[in-house]
C-alpha positions as CSV (number, residue, x, y, z in Angstrom):
1,M,50.4,40.9,183.9
2,Q,54.0,41.9,184.9
3,I,54.1,44.9,187.1
4,E,57.4,46.5,186.6
5,K,57.6,48.6,189.8
6,S,55.6,50.0,192.6
7,I,53.2,52.9,192.1
8,I,53.1,55.9,194.5
9,L,49.9,57.9,194.6
10,T,50.5,61.3,196.0
11,E,47.7,63.4,197.4
12,F,47.0,66.2,199.9
13,P,45.0,64.5,202.7
14,K,41.3,63.9,202.1
15,S,41.6,64.1,198.3
16,G,40.3,60.5,197.7
17,G,43.6,58.7,197.7
18,S,42.4,55.6,199.6
19,W,39.7,55.0,197.1
20,I,41.9,55.4,194.0
21,T,44.7,53.3,195.6
22,S,42.3,50.5,196.4
23,M,41.0,50.4,192.8
24,L,44.4,50.5,191.3
25,G,45.6,47.7,193.5
26,D,42.6,45.6,192.7
27,A,42.9,46.2,189.0
28,L,46.6,45.4,188.9
29,Q,46.3,42.6,191.5
30,I,49.0,44.0,193.7
31,P,49.0,45.0,197.4
32,Q,47.9,48.4,198.6
33,R,49.9,50.2,201.3
34,D,50.2,53.4,203.2
35,I,53.6,55.2,203.2
36,Y,53.2,55.9,207.0
37,V,52.5,52.3,208.1
38,R,55.8,50.6,208.9
39,P,56.9,48.1,211.5
40,G,55.9,49.4,214.9
41,F,52.8,51.2,213.7
42,D,50.3,51.3,216.6
43,L,47.7,54.1,216.0
44,F,45.0,51.4,215.5
45,D,44.8,47.7,214.8
46,I,46.2,47.8,211.3
47,K,45.6,44.0,210.7
48,K,41.9,44.8,210.5
49,H,42.5,47.2,207.7
50,P,41.6,45.7,204.3
51,W,45.0,46.6,202.8
52,Y,46.8,44.7,205.6
53,S,44.5,41.8,206.5
54,D,46.6,39.3,204.6
55,A,50.0,41.0,205.3
56,N,52.7,38.9,206.9
57,N,54.5,42.1,208.1
58,L,54.4,45.8,207.7
59,D,57.4,46.1,205.2
60,F,56.5,47.2,201.7
61,P,56.1,44.3,199.2
62,E,58.4,44.5,196.1
63,R,55.4,45.7,194.0
64,S,52.5,47.6,195.5
65,V,50.4,50.7,195.2
66,V,51.4,53.2,198.0
67,K,49.4,56.1,199.1
68,S,51.4,59.1,200.2
69,H,51.0,62.7,201.5
70,E,54.7,63.5,201.0
71,L,56.0,66.5,199.1
72,P,58.3,66.0,196.2
73,G,61.8,65.1,197.3
74,S,60.8,63.4,200.5
75,K,63.1,60.5,201.4
76,L,60.1,58.4,202.4
77,I,59.1,58.1,198.7
78,D,62.6,58.1,197.3
79,F,62.6,54.8,195.5
80,D,62.0,53.5,192.0
81,A,58.3,53.9,191.3
82,T,55.7,55.3,189.0
83,Y,54.2,58.5,190.5
84,I,50.6,59.6,190.2
85,N,49.4,62.9,191.6
86,L,45.8,63.1,192.7
87,V,44.2,66.5,193.1
88,R,40.8,67.6,194.4
89,D,39.1,71.0,194.7
90,G,40.9,72.5,197.7
91,R,37.7,74.0,199.1
92,D,36.2,70.5,199.4
93,V,39.5,69.2,200.8
94,V,39.3,71.8,203.6
95,V,35.8,70.8,204.6
96,S,36.5,67.0,204.4
97,K,39.7,67.4,206.4
98,W,37.9,69.5,209.0
99,F,35.4,66.8,209.8
100,F,38.2,64.1,209.7
101,D,40.3,66.0,212.3
102,K,37.3,67.2,214.4
103,E,35.3,64.0,214.5
104,F,37.0,60.9,213.1
105,C,40.4,61.4,214.7
106,V,39.0,62.4,218.1
107,Q,36.3,59.8,218.2
108,N,38.7,57.0,217.3
109,A,41.3,58.3,219.8
110,I,43.9,59.1,217.1
111,S,44.0,62.5,218.6
112,T,42.9,63.6,222.1
113,S,41.0,66.8,221.2
114,F,40.2,69.3,218.5
115,E,39.5,72.9,219.4
116,E,40.3,74.9,216.3
117,D,38.1,77.7,214.9
118,F,36.8,76.9,211.5
119,G,37.9,80.2,210.0
120,E,41.5,79.7,211.3
121,Y,41.4,76.1,210.0
122,V,40.4,77.2,206.5
123,E,43.3,79.6,206.3
124,K,45.9,77.1,207.6
125,T,44.6,74.1,205.5
126,A,44.1,76.1,202.3
127,R,47.6,77.4,202.5
128,D,49.0,73.9,203.1
129,W,46.9,72.5,200.2
130,A,48.1,75.2,197.8
131,N,51.8,74.7,198.7
132,Y,51.3,70.9,198.2
133,V,49.5,71.0,194.9
134,L,51.8,73.6,193.4
135,A,54.9,71.7,194.4
136,W,53.6,68.6,192.6
137,A,52.4,70.6,189.6
138,E,56.1,71.3,188.9
139,K,56.8,67.6,188.5
140,S,56.4,65.5,185.4
141,V,54.0,63.0,186.7
142,V,50.6,61.7,185.7
143,T,47.9,63.9,187.3
144,I,44.4,62.9,187.9
145,R,41.3,64.6,189.4
146,Y,39.1,63.2,192.1
147,E,36.0,64.8,190.5
148,E,36.5,63.0,187.2
149,F,36.6,59.7,189.1
150,L,33.4,60.6,190.8
151,S,31.7,61.4,187.5
152,N,32.8,58.2,185.6
153,P,35.1,55.9,187.6
154,V,35.2,53.2,185.0
155,H,36.3,55.5,182.2
156,Y,38.9,57.3,184.3
157,L,40.3,54.2,185.9
158,G,40.8,52.8,182.4
159,S,42.4,56.0,181.3
160,L,44.7,56.1,184.3
161,L,45.9,52.5,183.7
162,I,46.7,53.3,180.1
163,A,48.6,56.5,181.2
164,I,50.9,54.5,183.4
165,G,51.4,51.8,180.8
166,Y,48.9,49.0,181.5
167,V,46.4,48.6,178.6
168,N,45.1,45.1,178.7
169,F,41.8,45.7,180.6
170,S,38.3,45.0,179.3
171,R,35.5,47.2,180.3
172,K,34.0,44.3,182.3
173,E,37.2,44.0,184.4
174,L,37.1,47.8,185.1
175,E,33.4,47.7,186.0
176,D,34.1,44.7,188.4
177,T,36.9,46.6,190.1
178,V,34.8,49.8,190.5
179,S,31.8,47.9,191.8
180,K,33.9,46.5,194.7
181,F,34.7,50.0,195.9
182,T,31.4,51.9,195.9
183,K,31.2,54.4,198.8
184,E,28.9,52.1,200.7
185,K,31.2,49.0,200.3
186,F,34.4,51.0,201.0
187,K,32.9,52.4,204.1
188,A,31.8,48.9,205.2
189,S,35.2,47.5,204.7
190,L,36.6,49.9,207.3
191,G,33.9,49.1,209.8
192,E,36.1,46.5,211.4
193,V,38.9,48.9,211.8
194,F,37.2,52.0,213.3
195,K,34.5,52.1,215.9
196,H,33.4,55.5,214.7
197,N,33.5,54.8,211.0
198,T,33.4,58.2,209.4
199,F,36.6,57.9,207.3
200,V,34.4,57.9,204.2
201,R,32.0,60.7,204.8
202,K,30.1,62.2,201.8
203,G,32.5,61.7,198.9
204,I,30.9,64.4,196.8
205,S,32.0,67.5,194.9
206,G,30.9,71.0,196.0
207,D,30.1,70.3,199.6
208,W,32.2,73.4,200.5
209,R,29.3,75.6,199.6
210,N,27.4,74.1,202.6
211,H,30.1,75.2,205.0
212,F,32.0,78.2,203.8
213,S,30.9,81.7,204.8
214,E,31.7,84.9,202.8
215,G,34.7,85.4,205.1
216,N,35.9,81.9,204.4
217,V,35.7,82.6,200.7
218,V,37.8,85.8,201.0
219,T,40.4,83.9,203.1
220,F,40.6,81.0,200.6
221,K,41.0,83.4,197.7
222,R,43.8,85.2,199.5
223,V,45.9,82.2,200.5
224,A,45.0,79.5,197.8
225,G,43.2,81.3,195.0
226,D,46.2,81.1,192.6
227,A,46.4,77.3,193.2
228,L,42.7,76.9,192.5
229,L,43.0,78.8,189.2
230,S,46.2,77.0,188.3
231,L,44.4,73.6,188.6
232,G,41.4,74.8,186.6
233,Y,38.8,74.6,189.4
234,E,37.8,78.2,188.6
235,V,38.4,80.3,185.5
236,N,38.7,83.6,187.4
237,S,38.7,85.0,190.9
238,D,35.0,86.1,190.8
239,W,33.7,82.8,192.3
240,N,31.6,82.8,195.4
241,I,29.2,80.5,197.3
């Protein structure tokens, strides 16, 4: 299959972008890359990462699937590409990112410490999430939901490939790709990279209810409630734990 140009998958951090990027790259048989990994990258041994284990260098291949957290208009993603915007319930994003920053980044020496209060973290991250998703919502790009992929990854991977112009996939091919990237297998693939391998934590929908207080709900509604409604994660502002 001829891949015409690279694919950029945009997401607010901890929305499932690594999983979707991996499946797209496998289905299309093109490399997967991270927009922030360039020559000189030294946060960890990138050659152990499954996306880079066979890479000769850290430059982008001519055709690849690139995961990005950049806002629209960023010069980092200003090249000819097909854009896909991945969204996830912002409340789950806040919780997932909290554990990522608090545990994963500190335990793997990506950051030195993490002392933020959860309530303050909810407000800051919810606001950043809302700004990000609303900015991309104004762009004419294919938008997909993490929760849909959780519910039926074979179906929604096929739908995504069709939406970006690639239609010649059998159900068996889609099933084979999805089976390579179950939560257990994906987590295991990162075991060589990170000593404290919690990059893939729960990978579920609705975990925010196990962590939000009534005060966190009030805060989220205030700073990101409009974005939550705009994306259809709630039908009105009466939602609660």
